[in-house]
N, C-alpha and C positions, 0 to 999 in steps of 0.2 A: 394135807398132802403127805404121803408116805414115801420114804426114800430108802432103798436098799443099795449098798455099795459093795461091789465084788472086785477083788483084785484078779485080773485075768493072768497077767504075767508082767514082771518088771514094773514099768511105769504106767501100764495100761489099766484103766479102770472101767467097769461096766456099772452104770447107774440105772436102776429100775425105779421109775417114779410113777406114783399113782395119784391122780387128781380126782376127787369125788365128783360125781355127776351133778350134784347140787351146785357146786361152784361154776361148772360150765353152763348149766341151765340159767343161772342168774346172769352170767355174762351174755348169754344168748338173748334173754329177755330184754336186757338193757339195750343191746345193740339193735335188735329188731324194733324196739320202741322208738329209738332215735331215728332209725331208717324210715319208719312209717311217717314221721313228720315231714320228710323231704321228698319222698318218691312221688312220682305222678303216674297214675294208671288210668287208662280209659274207663269211664263209667263211675269214677270216684272223684270227689273234690280233693284238692291238695290238702294233705294232713288228715284226711278222713278215711284212709284205706283201713279196713278191718284188720286187726292183728293176725287173724287166722289166714287171711289172704297174703299178708306180708310174709308170714312164716312159710306158706306153701310155695310162694314165688322165690323167696330169697333164703330160706332156712338152711339149705345145704351149703350154699356159698358162704353164708355168715359163719356156720359151724366150722368150715374149713379154715377160715381166717382166724377164728377164735382159738382153734386147736393149735395153730402155729404160734399164736401169741402165748397161749398157756404153756406150751412146751418150752418156748424161749425163756419166759419168766420163771417157770418152775425149775428149769435147769440152772439159771442164774442164782435162784434162791438156795438150791441144793449145794451149789458150789460155795456160796458164801457161808451157809450154816455149817458146812463140813470143812471149811478152810482149805479147800482144794486149790492149788496153784496150777492152773490149766495151761499146758503148752500147746495142745491142739485138740480139736474136736473131730473125731474120726467118723462118727455116725450119730444121727439123731432121727428117729422115726417112731411113729406110733405102733403099738403092738395090738391093743384092743381098745374099743370105745370110740372108733372113728365115727360111727353113725349114731350111737347113743350109749348111755350108761357111763360108768367110770372110765376115765382115760388112763391107760397104762402105756407109757412110752419108754424107750430105751435110748440111753446116751452112752456112747463109747468114746472115751477120751484118753489123752496121755497127760500126765502131770510132770512138773519139774522135779528133779531129784533133790533130796535134802543134803546139804553140804555141811560138814563140820566147820567150825569157825577157823579162820586163817590166822596163824601166829606169824605175823610179818617179821618178828624179831629173828626168826629162823631163816629168813630169806636173805641171800647175798646176790646182788645183781650188778652187772657191769653197765655203767652209764656212758653211752657214746659222747665224746667231746670232739667237735669238728669246727674248724675255722675256715672261712672263705678267704682264699689268697689269690693274688694276681694271676697265677698260672691257671687257676680254675676258670677265671674269666676269659683268659686267652684260649683255653681249650673249648669253651662254649662258643666263642666267636669263630673259632675254626669250624665248629659244627654248623654254625649258621652260614658260614661261607660255603660249606659243602652243600647245604640245602639250596643255596642260590647258584650252584654250579650250572653253567650253560653247556648243554650237550650238542656237539656238532658232528655231522657225519664225516668219517675219515676212510680213506682207502688203505690205510696202514693195517698191517696184521694185528690181530687182537693181542693185547698185552695187559699187564697189571695196571689197573686204573681205568681201563676202557669199559664202556657199557656195551653189552652184546645182547642182541635179540636173537633168540634161538627157537627153532621149531623142530620137533622130533617125533619119531614113532619108535616104540619099543616092541620087540618080539620075544615072547616067552613061550617056547615050544609052539603050540598051535594058536596061542592067544596073542592078538594084536592089541596094543594099548597106545592110544584110545582105539575103540572099535571103528570109529569113523573120524576123518579129519586128522589133525595133528595137535599135540600138546605144544603150547607156546609159553615162553618165559623170557624175562629180561633180567640180566644179572650184571653185576660189576665185578670184574675179575680181581681177585685178591682180597675181597672183603668178607669172604666166608659164606656168601649167598649160595654158592654152588659147591658140591663136594669135590674133593681134590682130584679124583680120577677124571671126572667129567670136565673140570676146569683145565686140566692138562691137555685133554683132547681138543678143547676149544682154542687154547692159546696158540697163536701163530697163524690162525686162519683169517681169511678176509671175507668181506661181504659177498654172498652168493656161493661160497664154497660148501661142499657137502662131504660127509665122512660117515663111515659105519664102524662102530667099535663095540667090544664086549665090556659091559659095565656091571659092577656090583653096587647096587643102590643101598645107601645106609638106611637103618631102621627109621630115621627121622625124616626121610624124604617126604615131600608134601603130598605126593600122589600115593594113596594107601595101597593100591594094587602093586606098585613097584617097590614100596618100602621093604628093605631087607631081602630083595630078590636080585637074581642075576638075569640079564637080558641083553639081546643084541639091539643096539640103538643106532638108528639111521637119523642123522640130524643135519640141519642146514643153518648156516649163519645168515640170518635175514638182514642184519645191519650191525655195523660197528661204529660207535660214537666215541669221540674224545671229549674230555671235559675241560672247561676253562673256568678257573675260580675268579670271582670278582675281588677287587681291592677293598680293604677295610678302610673306607673313607666316608666323607659326609654323604655322598650319594648312597653308599651302602646302608648307612644309618637311616637315611630317608626312606629306603625301601621297606623298613619296618615301622614307618610312621613316626619316626623320631627326627624332628627338624633341627634340633639343637646341636647336632654333630656327634662325633665318635665318643667324646667324654660322657655325654648324656647316655649314649647307648651302653657304655660300660656300667654306668650307674644302674640302668634298668636290668642289665644282665645280672649284676650283683644281687639286686633285689629278688629276681626270679630264682637265683641259685640259693638264696637264703630261705625262700619258701620251700624249695626242694630239700634243703638241709633239714629244716624242721620236720618236714613230712618223713624224711628218711630216718631221722632219730626216733620219731614216733613209731615207725614200722619196726625198727630193730629192737627198740625197748619192748614193744608188745610181743614180738616173736620170742625174745629171750625170756620174758615173763611167762609166756605161754608154755615154754619148755619146762620151767620150774613148776608151774601150776599143774602140768600134766603128771609130774612125778608125785606131787602131793595128793592129787585127786585121781590117781591112776585107775581106781576101780569104779569111777562114776558111771552110772547108766545114762544113756542119752535118749531123748524122745525120738523114736524112729521117724515120726512124721516130720520133725524139723530137719533131720538128716536128708530125707527124701526131697523136701522143699529146697534145701541148699544145693543138692545135686542138680535139680532142675534149673536153679538160678545159674549155676556154673555152666551147665550145658547151653543155656540160652545166651550167656555172655560169649562163650566160645563160638557158638553158631554165628553170632554177629561179627566177631573178629575174623572168622574164616571167610565169611561172605565179603567183608571189606577187603581182605587180602586176595580175593579172586579165587578162593578155593571152593570146594563143594561139600555136600553133606557127608560124604564118605570119610572125610577127614575128622569128623567129630568123634572124640573118644567115647567108648561105652561107659555106661553109668557105673559099672563095677570099678573102673579105673579112677573114678572121681570120689569113691567112697571114703578113702582115707583123708583127703583134703576136706571134704564136706564134714566129716566127723570132727576134725580138728577145729574147724570154724564154729560149729555148733557147740562143741565143748567149751571153747573160749567164751562164747557169748553167754552160755548158761552160767558158767562160773562167775563172770564179771557181773552179770545181772543179779545173781544171788548175793555176791559180796556188796553190791550197791544197796540191796535190801537190808542185809544184816547190819550195815554200818550207816544206814539212813543217808546215803549220798544222793542228793537231789540234783536234777538236771539244771545246769547253769545256762539260763537263757542268753546271757551275754556271750557265752562261748559258742552257742548255736549261731548267733548273728555273726560273730567273727568267722566261724567256719563257712557260712554262706558267702561272706565277703571274700574270703580266700579263694573259694571256688570261682566266684564271679570274676575275680581279678585276672583269671587266666583266659578270659574270653574277650573278644573285640567289643561286644556290647554287654557289659556287666549288668546293666539295669534290667535287661531281659531275663538274665539268669536269676536275679533276685526276685523278680516278679514270678518266675516259674516256681520257685520254692514257696512263695507266698500263696500261690493258687493250687499247688499240688500237695495235698495232705500226706499222701503215701511217701512222696519224696522227702518231705520235711520230717516225717516220723523216722525214716531210715537214717537221715543225717543226725537227728536228735539221739537215736540209739547209739550211733557211733561216737557222738560227743560224750554221752554218759559213760560209755566204756572207756574213753580216754581219761575221763575224770577218775574212774576207779583205778586205772593204771597209774595215774599220777599219785593217787592216795597211797597205793601199795608201795610205789618207789619212794615216796616221802617217808614212809614208816619202816622200810626195809633198810638193811645195810647195803651201801652201794660203793663201788670202786670205779674211779675214772678210767675210761678206755679211749685214749686219744687215737685218732685216725684221720686220714685225709678224706676229702669229699668223695673222691672216686672210690675209696675203700668202703665208705659208708653206703654209697649207692649200690655198689656191687653186693655187699653183704645183705643189705636190707631187701634188695630185689630178689636175690638168690633165695633167701630164707622165706620171703613172702610167697615165692612161687612153689 
């Protein structure tokens, strides 16, 4: 087998691989011989079909199968012999020898970049330190109260804290939005769900009232056609609801499946907050480390294929979130706007994977099991989640990759200089979520 490797540009490589016809013919002969032992053809006894008949009947199909095997095996051999660390295979197809003769095929792929060794002694990182205190538990109980709020229709004018169902039509020059029917939404006044000018127009109105106003929609408005635009808006208050909060008592605890009372509920809340604390610390540490690594490896080239894959993953995730929120496909950001986020994620993954290889950091299976248990514990039927990871190889591989990256982060932090950064739980969650986004 002959292999020629050409650098196309950056991390892209073009492999031209030639496999002698003798190798292919030998595989053909063996495969057809084995096939002749099992096939049944009218006019011949089982296992007694002449080799020429077998070749005439099945030769083309067998050659196609063998060529696929030869290309796969040949590519793997070329990758191993030339110590190529492949990030993605972009193209694999035969060029000559499909029907007979030597097989020449082309493989276009991208490799991972080579990284210089990381001197952790030059890294100084801030390590978040957070304690769970009673007010954190009180705040979470207040959030749970809000989730259990009972909404009842009221004839009172809409005010802060009321839930208001609105239907509207917007007119921009000759364009009506929507073209048919009315846009509908339900908002709680005062919680930021509705932009200020619209909220002020709604406040004081009662069920059934109508109003027409001129509004300047913010760039972040959920309807893409109205975002950043001025329009005349005719809207109706379809319903006004007032909320009633439940008492935090044993019945309240029981509504969450906790029969031992409020004290037990507080214990469970503390445990959940501690999980969130650990996850938040992990996110913030990773983001801070990511910023430092970006400075050290500022000129690193990234495999374009991996960036494209990450953009598709981000779009798919956003598509699901938009659908769940009742939005439509027009709200999905264009791929170009996701480029920077995708590049950052791929860069982090490439760097951490390379550092794991350089320092021989192996996946800790116990940490994988702990991670699965942590995920499962957030569901009502954790055993089903555990079974899902056991039966879904792709899901398990994704989690394992994340765990290995966490191990590398821990290794770097352990060997780098670190300074404590004390903060509240709220500060941790705000900073980690803001940076992660």
